C-alpha positions as CSV (number, residue, x, y, z in Angstrom):
1,X,-92.1,-13.2,40.9
2,X,-92.8,-16.9,41.8
3,X,-93.8,-19.2,39.0
4,X,-95.9,-21.4,41.3
5,X,-98.7,-20.8,43.7
6,X,-97.4,-19.8,47.2
7,X,-98.5,-22.1,50.2
8,X,-100.9,-20.5,52.3
9,X,-98.5,-20.2,55.5
10,X,-96.4,-17.7,53.1
11,X,-99.2,-15.4,52.4
12,X,-98.7,-12.4,54.9
13,X,-102.0,-11.8,57.0
14,X,-103.9,-8.7,56.6
15,X,-102.6,-6.0,58.5
16,X,-102.4,-2.4,58.9
17,X,-99.2,-0.7,57.4
18,X,-98.1,2.1,55.3
19,X,-95.4,4.2,54.0
20,X,-95.1,8.0,54.5
21,X,-97.0,10.1,52.5
22,X,-93.8,12.0,52.1
23,X,-93.1,9.5,49.3
24,X,-95.3,11.5,47.3
25,X,-93.5,14.6,47.6
26,X,-90.3,13.5,46.6
27,X,-89.2,15.2,43.4
28,X,-90.2,13.7,40.1
29,X,-92.2,11.0,41.8
30,X,-95.5,12.6,42.3
31,X,-96.7,11.5,38.9
32,X,-95.3,7.8,39.0
33,X,-96.8,4.4,39.5
34,X,-96.4,0.6,39.7
35,X,-97.9,-2.7,39.3
36,X,-99.7,-3.7,42.8
37,X,-101.0,-6.9,43.5
38,X,-104.9,-6.8,44.1
39,X,-107.1,-9.2,45.4
40,X,-110.7,-9.9,44.7
41,X,-112.0,-8.5,48.0
42,X,-115.5,-9.0,49.5
43,X,-115.4,-5.4,50.7
44,X,-113.9,-2.4,49.0
45,X,-112.0,-1.4,52.0
46,X,-110.2,-4.7,52.7
47,X,-106.4,-4.4,52.1
48,X,-104.7,-7.1,50.2
49,X,-101.7,-9.1,51.7
50,X,-98.5,-7.5,50.9
51,X,-96.5,-9.4,48.0
52,X,-93.1,-8.4,47.1
53,X,-93.0,-10.6,44.1
54,X,-95.7,-8.7,42.0
55,X,-97.7,-11.7,41.9
56,X,-100.1,-10.1,39.4
57,X,-98.0,-11.9,36.8
58,X,-97.3,-15.0,38.9
59,X,-99.0,-17.1,41.8
60,X,-101.8,-14.5,42.3
61,X,-103.5,-15.0,38.9
62,X,-106.6,-16.1,40.5
63,X,-107.1,-13.4,42.7
64,X,-105.5,-10.2,41.5
65,X,-107.4,-9.4,38.0
66,X,-110.5,-7.8,39.5
67,X,-108.9,-4.8,41.3
68,X,-106.0,-4.5,39.0
69,X,-105.6,-0.7,38.0
70,X,-105.3,-1.1,34.3
71,X,-106.3,-3.1,31.2
72,X,-105.7,-6.6,31.7
73,X,-106.6,-10.2,30.5
74,X,-105.7,-13.5,31.8
75,X,-106.7,-16.6,29.8
76,X,-106.3,-19.9,31.7
77,X,-105.8,-23.6,30.5
78,X,-109.6,-24.5,30.5
79,X,-110.4,-21.6,28.4
80,X,-107.3,-22.3,25.9
81,X,-108.6,-26.0,25.7
82,X,-112.2,-25.0,24.8
83,X,-111.1,-22.5,22.3
84,X,-109.5,-25.5,20.1
85,X,-106.4,-23.5,19.6
86,X,-103.5,-25.1,18.1
87,X,-100.9,-22.4,18.6
88,X,-100.4,-19.2,20.9
89,X,-101.5,-16.9,18.0
90,X,-104.9,-18.4,18.1
91,X,-105.1,-17.8,21.7
92,X,-103.9,-14.4,21.6
93,X,-106.3,-13.1,18.5
94,X,-109.3,-13.5,21.3
95,X,-107.8,-11.0,23.9
96,X,-108.9,-7.2,23.5
97,X,-106.3,-5.0,21.8
98,X,-104.1,-7.8,20.8
99,X,-103.3,-8.9,17.2
100,X,-101.5,-11.8,16.2
101,X,-99.6,-11.0,12.8
102,X,-98.0,-13.3,10.4
103,X,-96.0,-10.8,8.1
104,X,-92.7,-12.8,8.7
105,X,-91.0,-15.8,6.9
106,X,-91.8,-18.0,9.8
107,X,-95.4,-17.2,9.6
108,X,-97.4,-20.5,10.7
109,X,-94.6,-22.2,12.4
110,X,-93.5,-22.3,16.1
111,X,-90.2,-21.0,16.0
112,X,-91.2,-17.2,16.1
113,X,-94.1,-15.2,18.1
114,X,-95.9,-12.4,16.4
115,X,-97.9,-10.2,18.8
116,X,-98.9,-6.7,18.1
117,X,-100.6,-4.6,21.0
118,X,-102.9,-1.5,20.2
119,X,-101.6,-0.9,16.6
120,X,-97.9,-1.6,17.4
121,X,-96.0,-3.8,15.0
122,X,-96.5,-7.4,15.7
123,X,-93.6,-8.8,13.8
124,X,-91.6,-10.8,16.3
125,X,-93.4,-9.2,19.3
126,X,-90.6,-6.4,19.8
127,X,-92.7,-3.8,21.5
128,X,-93.8,-6.0,24.5
129,X,-92.0,-7.2,27.4
130,X,-92.8,-11.0,27.1
131,X,-92.1,-13.5,30.0
132,X,-92.1,-16.8,30.6
133,X,-92.9,-17.4,34.5
134,X,-91.6,-14.0,35.0
135,X,-88.2,-14.3,33.0
136,X,-87.6,-12.3,29.9
137,X,-88.3,-14.8,26.9
138,X,-86.3,-13.0,24.3
139,X,-82.7,-14.2,23.4
140,X,-81.4,-10.9,24.4
141,X,-83.9,-8.6,26.2
142,X,-82.1,-5.7,25.7
143,X,-79.9,-6.3,22.4
144,X,-82.4,-8.2,20.5
145,X,-86.0,-8.3,22.1
146,X,-87.6,-9.5,18.9
147,X,-89.0,-13.1,19.3
148,X,-87.8,-14.4,15.9
149,X,-87.2,-17.4,18.3
150,X,-89.7,-17.9,21.1
151,X,-89.0,-20.9,23.4
152,X,-92.7,-21.4,24.5
153,X,-95.4,-24.1,23.6
154,X,-99.0,-24.0,24.1
155,X,-99.5,-27.3,26.0
156,X,-97.1,-26.6,28.7
157,X,-99.1,-23.3,29.6
158,X,-101.2,-23.0,32.5
159,X,-102.2,-19.3,31.9
160,X,-101.5,-16.2,29.8
161,X,-101.7,-13.1,31.6
162,X,-101.6,-9.8,29.2
163,X,-101.1,-6.4,30.9
164,X,-101.9,-3.8,28.3
165,X,-101.5,-0.8,30.9
166,X,-100.6,-0.2,34.5
167,X,-97.6,-2.5,34.7
168,X,-94.7,-0.4,33.3
169,X,-92.6,0.1,36.5
170,X,-91.5,-3.1,37.6
171,X,-90.8,-4.7,34.0
172,X,-89.0,-3.7,31.2
173,X,-87.5,-2.2,29.1
174,X,-89.8,-2.3,26.1
175,X,-93.1,-2.5,27.5
176,X,-95.1,0.2,25.4
177,X,-97.0,-2.9,24.0
178,X,-97.6,-4.2,27.5
179,X,-96.4,-7.2,29.5
180,X,-97.2,-10.8,28.5
181,X,-96.6,-13.3,30.9
182,X,-96.8,-17.1,30.0
183,X,-97.1,-19.1,33.1
184,X,-96.1,-22.7,32.9
185,X,-98.4,-25.4,34.8
186,X,-97.9,-25.4,38.5
187,X,-96.4,-27.8,40.9
188,X,-99.5,-29.8,42.7
189,X,-100.0,-28.7,46.4
190,X,-101.5,-32.0,47.2
191,X,-99.7,-35.2,48.2
192,X,-99.3,-38.1,45.9
193,X,-99.0,-38.0,42.1
194,X,-101.1,-36.0,39.8
195,X,-100.7,-35.7,36.2
196,X,-102.0,-36.2,32.6
197,X,-101.0,-36.8,29.1
198,X,-102.7,-36.0,25.7
199,X,-102.4,-36.7,22.1
200,X,-103.9,-34.4,19.3
201,X,-104.1,-35.0,15.6
202,X,-104.7,-31.9,13.3
203,X,-105.6,-32.5,9.8
204,X,-105.6,-29.4,7.3
205,X,-107.5,-29.4,4.0
206,X,-106.3,-26.9,1.4
207,X,-106.6,-27.4,-2.5
208,X,-104.2,-30.4,-3.4
209,X,-102.3,-30.3,-0.1
210,X,-103.3,-32.5,2.6
211,X,-101.0,-31.8,5.5
212,X,-101.2,-32.9,9.2
213,X,-99.3,-32.9,12.4
214,X,-99.5,-34.5,15.9
215,X,-99.1,-32.7,19.2
216,X,-98.2,-34.4,22.5
217,X,-98.1,-33.3,26.2
218,X,-97.4,-35.0,29.4
219,X,-97.5,-33.7,33.0
220,X,-96.9,-35.3,36.5
221,X,-96.0,-33.7,39.8
222,X,-96.5,-34.3,43.4
223,X,-96.0,-32.4,46.9
224,X,-93.9,-34.8,49.1
225,X,-93.9,-34.9,52.8
226,X,-90.7,-34.0,53.2
227,X,-91.7,-30.3,51.9
228,X,-90.5,-30.9,48.4
229,X,-92.7,-30.3,45.4
230,X,-91.7,-31.6,41.9
231,X,-93.2,-31.2,38.5
232,X,-92.2,-32.3,35.2
233,X,-93.7,-30.9,31.7
234,X,-93.3,-31.9,28.2
235,X,-94.8,-30.7,25.2
236,X,-93.9,-31.6,21.7
237,X,-95.4,-31.7,18.2
238,X,-94.3,-33.4,14.6
239,X,-95.6,-33.0,11.4
240,X,-96.7,-30.2,8.7
241,X,-98.8,-27.2,9.0
242,X,-101.1,-26.2,5.9
243,X,-98.3,-25.4,3.4
244,X,-96.5,-28.0,1.3
245,X,-93.1,-28.9,2.7
246,X,-93.7,-27.2,6.1
247,X,-92.6,-29.9,8.4
248,X,-91.7,-29.1,11.9
249,X,-90.6,-30.6,15.2
250,X,-90.7,-29.2,18.8
251,X,-89.5,-30.4,21.9
252,X,-90.2,-28.5,25.2
253,X,-89.2,-29.8,28.5
254,X,-89.2,-28.4,32.0
255,X,-88.6,-29.7,35.4
256,X,-89.8,-27.5,38.3
257,X,-89.3,-27.7,41.9
258,X,-90.1,-25.9,45.3
259,X,-88.7,-26.7,49.0
260,X,-90.0,-25.4,52.1
261,X,-87.0,-24.3,54.1
262,X,-88.8,-23.0,57.2
263,X,-92.5,-22.2,58.2
264,X,-92.0,-18.8,56.4
265,X,-89.5,-19.3,53.5
266,X,-89.0,-21.4,50.7
267,X,-86.8,-22.3,47.6
268,X,-88.1,-22.7,44.2
269,X,-86.6,-23.2,40.7
270,X,-86.9,-24.8,37.2
271,X,-84.7,-26.3,34.5
272,X,-85.7,-26.2,30.9
273,X,-84.9,-27.2,27.4
274,X,-86.7,-26.2,24.2
275,X,-85.8,-27.1,20.7
276,X,-87.4,-26.5,17.1
277,X,-86.7,-27.2,13.5
278,X,-89.2,-25.5,11.0
279,X,-89.0,-25.5,7.1
280,X,-90.8,-22.4,6.2
281,X,-92.4,-22.0,2.5
282,X,-92.1,-18.1,2.4
283,X,-94.0,-15.8,0.4
284,X,-95.8,-16.3,-3.0
285,X,-96.3,-13.9,-6.1
286,X,-99.9,-13.3,-7.0
287,X,-99.7,-15.5,-9.9
288,X,-98.2,-18.4,-7.7
289,X,-101.0,-17.9,-5.0
290,X,-103.6,-18.2,-7.5
291,X,-102.4,-21.4,-9.1
292,X,-102.0,-22.8,-5.9
293,X,-101.7,-20.9,-2.3
294,X,-100.4,-23.8,-0.4
295,X,-97.4,-24.6,-2.5
296,X,-93.7,-24.2,-1.5
297,X,-91.4,-22.3,-4.0
298,X,-88.6,-22.4,-1.3
299,X,-88.0,-26.1,-0.3
300,X,-84.3,-25.4,1.1
301,X,-85.5,-22.8,3.5
302,X,-85.5,-23.5,7.3
303,X,-85.2,-21.9,10.8
304,X,-84.0,-23.9,13.8
305,X,-83.2,-23.0,17.5
306,X,-82.5,-24.4,20.8
307,X,-82.9,-22.9,24.3
308,X,-81.2,-24.4,27.7
309,X,-82.2,-22.6,31.0
310,X,-82.2,-22.5,34.6
311,X,-83.7,-20.1,37.2
312,X,-83.9,-20.3,40.9
313,X,-85.5,-18.1,43.8
314,X,-85.7,-17.6,47.1
315,X,-88.7,-16.2,49.2
316,X,-89.0,-15.1,52.8
317,X,-91.8,-13.6,54.7
318,X,-89.8,-11.8,57.1
319,X,-92.7,-10.7,59.3
320,X,-96.2,-9.8,58.9
321,X,-95.1,-6.4,57.4
322,X,-92.0,-7.4,55.5
323,X,-91.2,-9.7,52.6
324,X,-88.0,-10.5,50.6
325,X,-87.3,-12.2,47.5
326,X,-84.3,-12.8,45.2
327,X,-84.4,-14.7,41.9
328,X,-81.7,-15.6,39.3
329,X,-81.7,-17.0,35.9
330,X,-79.2,-18.1,33.1
331,X,-80.1,-19.3,29.5
332,X,-78.4,-20.0,26.5
333,X,-80.0,-19.7,23.0
334,X,-78.7,-20.7,19.3
335,X,-81.0,-19.9,16.5
336,X,-80.1,-19.9,12.8
337,X,-82.1,-19.4,9.5
338,X,-81.0,-20.7,6.0
339,X,-82.6,-18.9,3.2
340,X,-82.1,-19.2,-0.6
341,X,-80.9,-15.9,-2.4
342,X,-80.2,-16.5,-6.1
343,X,-77.6,-19.1,-6.4
344,X,-76.7,-19.2,-2.8
345,X,-78.0,-20.5,0.7
346,X,-77.6,-17.5,3.1
347,X,-76.7,-18.9,6.7
348,X,-77.2,-16.7,9.7
349,X,-76.2,-18.4,12.9
350,X,-76.5,-16.7,16.3
351,X,-75.7,-17.6,19.9
352,X,-76.8,-15.7,23.0
353,X,-76.1,-16.1,26.7
354,X,-78.1,-14.1,29.3
355,X,-77.7,-13.9,32.9
356,X,-79.9,-12.1,35.1
357,X,-80.6,-11.3,39.1
358,X,-83.6,-9.8,40.4
359,X,-83.9,-8.9,44.3
360,X,-87.2,-7.2,45.8
361,X,-88.0,-6.1,49.3
362,X,-91.5,-4.8,50.4
363,X,-92.3,-3.1,53.7
364,X,-95.7,-1.9,55.0
365,X,-96.1,1.0,57.2
366,X,-99.0,3.1,58.8
367,X,-99.3,6.9,58.5
368,X,-102.6,8.3,59.6
369,X,-105.5,6.9,57.9
370,X,-103.4,5.6,55.0
371,X,-101.7,2.0,54.6
372,X,-98.7,1.9,52.2
373,X,-96.8,-0.9,50.9
374,X,-93.2,0.4,49.4
375,X,-91.3,-2.2,47.1
376,X,-87.8,-1.6,46.1
377,X,-86.4,-3.7,43.2
378,X,-83.2,-4.2,41.3
379,X,-82.5,-5.9,38.2
380,X,-79.1,-6.6,36.6
381,X,-79.0,-8.5,33.2
382,X,-75.8,-9.4,31.4
383,X,-76.1,-10.3,27.7
384,X,-73.4,-11.8,25.5
385,X,-73.7,-13.0,22.1
386,X,-72.7,-13.2,18.5
387,X,-74.5,-12.8,14.9
388,X,-72.9,-14.3,12.1
389,X,-73.7,-14.5,8.3
390,X,-72.2,-16.6,5.2
391,X,-73.2,-17.8,2.0
392,X,-73.2,-21.4,0.7
393,X,-72.9,-21.8,-3.1
394,X,-75.9,-24.2,-4.0
395,X,-74.0,-25.7,-7.0
396,X,-70.9,-26.4,-5.4
397,X,-71.3,-26.5,-1.7
398,X,-68.3,-24.0,-1.3
399,X,-68.7,-21.7,1.7
400,X,-67.8,-17.9,1.3
401,X,-66.2,-15.6,3.9
402,X,-68.2,-15.1,7.1
403,X,-69.0,-11.9,8.9
404,X,-69.3,-11.8,12.6
405,X,-70.3,-9.6,15.2
406,X,-69.7,-9.9,18.9
407,X,-72.4,-8.1,21.1
408,X,-72.2,-7.5,24.9
409,X,-74.8,-5.4,27.0
410,X,-74.9,-4.8,30.8
411,X,-78.0,-3.2,31.8
412,X,-79.1,-2.1,35.4
413,X,-82.6,-1.4,36.4
414,X,-83.8,-0.2,40.0
415,X,-87.3,0.8,40.7
416,X,-89.4,1.9,43.9
417,X,-93.2,2.1,44.0
418,X,-95.7,2.6,46.8
419,X,-99.3,1.4,46.9
420,X,-101.1,3.9,48.9
421,X,-104.6,2.7,50.4
422,X,-107.1,4.6,52.0
423,X,-110.8,3.8,51.9
424,X,-111.7,2.8,48.5
425,X,-108.7,4.3,46.9
426,X,-105.6,2.3,45.7
427,X,-103.1,5.0,44.4
428,X,-99.7,4.0,43.3
429,X,-96.9,6.3,42.3
430,X,-93.5,4.6,41.1
431,X,-90.6,5.1,39.0
432,X,-88.0,3.0,37.3
433,X,-84.5,3.9,36.2
434,X,-82.7,2.2,33.5
435,X,-78.7,2.3,33.0
436,X,-77.6,0.3,30.0
437,X,-74.3,-0.1,28.3
438,X,-74.0,-2.0,24.9
439,X,-71.0,-2.7,22.7
440,X,-71.0,-4.3,19.2
441,X,-67.8,-5.5,17.7
442,X,-67.4,-5.9,14.0
443,X,-64.7,-8.6,13.7
444,X,-64.1,-8.3,10.0
445,X,-64.1,-4.6,9.7
446,X,-62.2,-4.3,13.1
447,X,-64.9,-1.6,14.1
448,X,-66.5,-1.2,17.7
449,X,-69.7,0.6,18.2
450,X,-70.8,1.6,21.9
451,X,-73.8,3.5,23.3
452,X,-75.0,4.2,27.0
453,X,-78.7,4.7,27.7
454,X,-79.9,6.3,30.9
455,X,-83.6,6.8,31.4
456,X,-85.9,7.4,34.4
457,X,-89.6,6.4,33.7
458,X,-92.3,7.6,35.9
459,X,-95.8,6.0,36.1
460,X,-99.0,6.5,38.1
461,X,-101.9,4.0,38.8
462,X,-105.1,4.9,40.5
463,X,-108.1,2.5,41.2
464,X,-111.3,3.3,43.1
465,X,-113.2,0.3,44.2
466,X,-116.6,1.8,43.9
467,X,-118.6,-1.3,44.9
468,X,-117.4,-5.1,45.7
469,X,-118.1,-5.7,41.9
470,X,-116.9,-2.6,40.3
471,X,-113.5,-1.3,39.8
472,X,-112.7,2.2,38.2
473,X,-109.0,2.8,37.1
474,X,-106.8,5.1,35.2
475,X,-103.1,5.1,34.9
476,X,-100.4,7.1,33.1
477,X,-97.1,5.0,32.2
478,X,-93.9,5.6,30.5
479,X,-92.0,3.2,28.5
480,X,-89.0,2.9,26.4
481,X,-86.6,0.7,24.1
482,X,-82.9,0.9,23.9
483,X,-80.9,1.0,20.9
484,X,-80.3,-2.7,20.1
485,X,-77.5,-4.7,18.6
486,X,-78.2,-4.6,14.9
487,X,-78.8,-0.8,15.2
488,X,-75.5,0.2,16.8
489,X,-73.8,0.1,13.4
490,X,-75.8,3.2,12.5
491,X,-74.5,5.3,15.4
492,X,-72.5,8.4,14.3
493,X,-71.9,11.9,15.2
494,X,-74.6,12.8,12.6
495,X,-77.0,10.1,13.5
496,X,-76.9,9.7,17.3
497,X,-79.5,7.2,17.9
498,X,-81.5,7.8,21.3
499,X,-83.9,5.3,22.9
500,X,-87.5,5.1,21.9
501,X,-89.9,6.8,24.2
502,X,-93.6,6.2,24.7
503,X,-96.3,7.8,27.1
504,X,-99.7,6.1,27.6
505,X,-102.6,7.3,29.4
506,X,-105.7,4.8,29.9
507,X,-109.1,4.9,31.9
508,X,-111.6,2.1,32.2
509,X,-114.0,0.2,34.4
510,X,-114.2,-3.6,35.1
511,X,-117.1,-5.4,36.5
512,X,-116.8,-8.9,38.0
513,X,-119.2,-11.3,39.9
514,X,-120.1,-14.8,39.8
515,X,-122.0,-14.5,36.6
516,X,-120.9,-11.5,34.8
517,X,-117.4,-10.2,33.7
518,X,-117.1,-7.1,31.9
519,X,-114.8,-4.4,31.1
520,X,-114.1,-1.2,28.9
521,X,-110.9,0.7,28.4
522,X,-109.9,3.8,26.4
523,X,-106.5,4.4,25.5
524,X,-104.2,7.1,24.1
525,X,-100.5,6.2,23.4
526,X,-97.7,8.6,21.9
527,X,-94.7,6.7,20.7
528,X,-92.0,9.1,20.0
529,X,-88.2,8.6,18.6
530,X,-89.1,5.4,17.0
531,X,-85.9,3.8,15.4
532,X,-86.8,2.6,11.9
533,X,-84.6,1.2,9.2
534,X,-84.3,3.7,6.3
535,X,-85.9,2.0,3.1
536,X,-83.3,0.8,0.6
537,X,-80.2,1.1,2.4
538,X,-77.6,-1.9,2.4
539,X,-76.1,-2.3,4.9
540,X,-79.3,-1.4,6.8
541,X,-79.3,1.9,8.4
542,X,-81.5,2.9,11.3
543,X,-82.4,6.7,12.3
544,X,-84.9,8.0,15.0
545,X,-87.5,9.2,12.2
546,X,-90.6,7.6,13.7
547,X,-93.5,9.1,15.5
548,X,-96.9,7.4,16.0
549,X,-100.2,8.0,17.8
550,X,-102.6,5.3,18.9
551,X,-105.7,5.6,20.3
552,X,-108.8,3.3,20.9
553,X,-111.5,1.6,22.9
554,X,-111.5,-2.0,24.2
555,X,-114.5,-4.0,25.4
556,X,-115.3,-7.4,26.8
557,X,-118.2,-9.1,28.3
558,X,-118.5,-12.8,29.7
559,X,-122.0,-14.1,31.0
560,X,-122.7,-17.5,32.6
561,X,-126.5,-18.3,33.0
562,X,-127.8,-19.1,36.6
563,X,-127.3,-22.8,37.4
564,X,-130.7,-23.0,38.4
565,X,-132.2,-21.5,35.5
566,X,-133.6,-22.9,32.2
567,X,-130.2,-22.2,30.4
568,X,-128.1,-23.4,33.0
569,X,-124.8,-24.5,31.6
570,X,-124.7,-21.7,29.0
571,X,-121.8,-19.1,28.7
572,X,-121.7,-16.4,26.3
573,X,-118.8,-14.2,25.6
574,X,-117.6,-11.5,23.4
575,X,-115.1,-8.6,22.7
576,X,-114.5,-5.8,20.5
577,X,-111.5,-3.5,19.8
578,X,-111.3,-0.4,17.9
579,X,-107.6,1.2,17.3
580,X,-106.6,3.9,15.3
581,X,-102.9,3.9,14.8
582,X,-101.4,6.8,12.6
583,X,-98.1,8.2,11.6
584,X,-97.1,11.4,12.8
585,X,-94.1,12.2,11.0
586,X,-92.6,12.4,7.6
587,X,-94.3,12.2,4.2
588,X,-97.0,9.7,5.2
589,X,-98.1,11.7,8.2
590,X,-101.8,11.1,9.0
591,X,-101.8,7.5,7.4
592,X,-102.4,4.1,9.1
593,X,-99.3,2.2,10.5
594,X,-98.9,-0.8,8.6
595,X,-99.9,-4.6,9.6
596,X,-102.7,-3.6,12.0
597,X,-106.6,-3.9,11.7
598,X,-108.8,-0.9,13.2
599,X,-111.6,-3.3,14.0
600,X,-111.3,-6.7,15.9
601,X,-113.9,-8.7,17.6
602,X,-114.3,-12.2,18.9
603,X,-117.8,-13.7,19.8
604,X,-118.7,-17.1,21.1
605,X,-120.6,-19.5,23.3
606,X,-120.0,-22.6,25.4
607,X,-122.8,-25.2,26.4
608,X,-121.9,-27.9,29.3
609,X,-124.4,-30.6,29.8
610,X,-123.3,-33.3,32.0
611,X,-120.0,-35.2,30.4
612,X,-120.6,-33.1,27.1
613,X,-119.5,-29.8,26.2
614,X,-120.0,-27.7,23.1
615,X,-118.0,-24.5,21.9
616,X,-118.7,-22.2,18.8
617,X,-116.6,-19.0,18.3
618,X,-115.5,-16.6,15.8
619,X,-112.8,-14.0,15.7
620,X,-112.7,-11.1,13.0
621,X,-110.1,-8.5,11.7
622,X,-110.7,-5.8,9.3
623,X,-108.3,-4.7,6.6
624,X,-104.7,-3.8,6.7
625,X,-102.0,-2.0,4.8
626,X,-98.5,-3.3,4.0
627,X,-96.6,0.0,3.8
628,X,-96.3,3.4,5.4
629,X,-98.0,4.8,2.3
630,X,-101.0,2.6,2.8
631,X,-100.9,1.4,-1.0
632,X,-103.9,-0.3,-2.1
633,X,-103.1,-1.6,-5.6
634,X,-101.3,-4.9,-5.2
635,X,-97.9,-5.4,-6.7
636,X,-97.3,-8.3,-8.8
637,X,-94.9,-10.0,-6.3
638,X,-97.5,-9.8,-3.9
639,X,-95.4,-8.2,-1.3
640,X,-97.5,-4.7,-1.1
641,X,-101.0,-3.8,-1.3
642,X,-104.2,-3.7,0.8
643,X,-104.7,-6.9,2.9
644,X,-108.4,-7.9,3.0
645,X,-110.0,-8.5,6.4
646,X,-111.7,-11.8,7.3
647,X,-113.9,-13.8,9.7
648,X,-113.4,-17.4,10.8
649,X,-115.4,-19.7,12.7
650,X,-114.5,-22.5,14.9
651,X,-116.5,-25.2,16.6
652,X,-115.6,-28.2,19.1
653,X,-117.3,-30.8,21.2
654,X,-115.8,-32.5,24.2
655,X,-117.0,-35.6,26.2
656,X,-115.8,-37.1,29.4
657,X,-116.0,-40.8,28.9
658,X,-118.5,-42.3,31.6
659,X,-116.9,-45.1,33.4
660,X,-113.4,-43.9,32.5
661,X,-112.6,-41.6,35.3
662,X,-110.3,-39.0,33.9
663,X,-110.5,-39.9,30.2
664,X,-111.9,-37.1,28.0
665,X,-112.0,-36.7,24.0
666,X,-112.2,-33.6,21.9
667,X,-112.9,-32.9,18.6
668,X,-113.4,-29.9,16.5
669,X,-113.0,-28.0,13.3
670,X,-111.2,-24.7,13.1
671,X,-112.0,-22.3,10.1
672,X,-115.3,-24.1,9.5
673,X,-116.1,-22.5,6.4
674,X,-112.8,-23.0,4.9
675,X,-112.3,-19.2,4.5
676,X,-109.6,-18.3,2.2
677,X,-107.4,-15.4,3.6
678,X,-103.9,-14.2,3.4
679,X,-101.4,-11.7,4.8
680,X,-98.0,-10.4,3.3
681,X,-94.4,-11.4,4.1
682,X,-91.9,-8.5,4.0
683,X,-88.7,-10.5,4.6
684,X,-86.4,-11.0,1.8
685,X,-88.8,-14.1,0.8
686,X,-91.9,-11.6,0.4
687,X,-95.2,-12.2,-0.9
688,X,-98.9,-13.5,0.0
689,X,-98.9,-15.8,2.9
690,X,-102.1,-17.8,2.8
691,X,-103.7,-18.3,6.3
692,X,-104.8,-21.9,8.1
693,X,-107.5,-23.6,6.3
694,X,-110.2,-25.8,7.5
695,X,-108.5,-28.0,10.1
696,X,-110.1,-31.0,11.6
697,X,-108.7,-32.2,14.9
698,X,-109.4,-34.9,17.6
699,X,-107.7,-35.2,21.0
700,X,-107.4,-37.8,23.5
701,X,-106.5,-37.0,27.0
702,X,-106.1,-38.9,30.3
703,X,-105.8,-37.3,33.7
704,X,-104.7,-39.1,37.1
């Protein structure tokens, strides 16, 4: 998948082609599916260009949402800026079926990403395949998919593409919670230099705490006459969030390039660097929270990390019915936490190296009245790394013996899918096969733990283009999560951990024209074999003990009034999701899973008049539970008990300065009513975690 907009000469012209229907008759494939690329056709019978690179996550964002055969939301940069969001979590809360949770020790910081989809746990986003320009973001996509370190910043993002269903074949391994792709800003296609720069100041007001931070961004790029396109991106921040002693610094650089080799082929790539250092105040007891919810009782705690990466790709349109692409990537990550524990500071440094290569080929054929595109792809991921732990005595500074584990994973994935088009129907069966070998070496105990996972994952996507504006869809997908590094120690003859497995069925409809966009999706997800930590075990022990059932409905509507009418310039939008996620095994069978809300919604409006723009929006989530037993009464330490729901309001005013081309000013208030709300942290520094209070911000931006 490319991370830039493909030049017009590389888009294959519409043509007739298809794969034999015999593909459907192959054993095991009749119930499979893939993620096709679909365009916003003027006619329901018009075929899309073949695109081997699954551009529904890449350069086809502007054209492929309308006909996509699954629940999918794309949020673009203009919408992000209009929302007043200061971080990625703020944006994700506005997407149907997605919840941004803060039940980790890094809540409120930029070090981690906490996203839960359809009631799945959101702590460090372990159940979704999270990509950055189509490349896995996790430090170890197979061995440690949790995003306790997430090298992504909001100001460098051009679009956020969330595929909640229908995309399981090509991307994995852990995609029961969908696929989330953060697309960085594109290289300009026009000659001459284009760019912009911005500075934003955020001020938090909470009790006696008056914290603030600054956010910076810069972008410059050009398409040169010799066929070389370049872009330089930077995003950074410095200052504190709403908790006392929560200082944080972030630097995010990327250099992107593409080069036209021939009229039908091109090379592209990116070099990136990210670093973050974040002070994390931790949870509070009920008494501490009541005295001052913004205080910091753990001034020694902090997290930090760095990520260096490079990726490159080659794309060749071989003919009007053939396309080939190969990409490779390598990144090195380091993350560490330093957390107080009694008289010691616990240091946990971890290092990771990931190498990946992904070739894909697409062929279009005709057979009778059908036109089919068959895509065949392969992915190899090599992970190496180590996780370490040692204590430092606070009083003396002396260091205690270190534990060290070396981890290695070699994962092979192969997939095939076939998009069958006839009339208004688009039917795509497909299957992905995963073969994974993992090893974990305990250097202190001189023990080795090994596991091999093999899994075939079939899916089936169906879309019916009822009218030029209305698409009906349904799909069946399977997903799994392999046994992870930290879980391998629990492997034994009596506890043979097996991969997690989930099966999802969804159906829905999407309406889209110039003024109105609307969608509704119902889903049923059965998650078996969940690997959970056994409570109270030291060292941590994991078992296949969890089974959950997730059902719900997701709706969204967006309406822009006619430009010739009295309400020209007014846009209204809203979404609502109902999710019921229940435990299906053990003593707590029938109770809600922890840390999700059954009801979430967003409502808002935007009014544009000349150089002025005004936004008003609100997000809401209902109550949550903090444990499997759905305990309502709160514990004195604040780590357990019901979590009340809350609603917040945000407003923003933007102004394009007359006579100063390219210069605009934004100002706004998030949490307008200064609503006080909290969640709970379940880490070793457990307790209440206060949510963001009223924040006033102002931003200046200049584009050239």
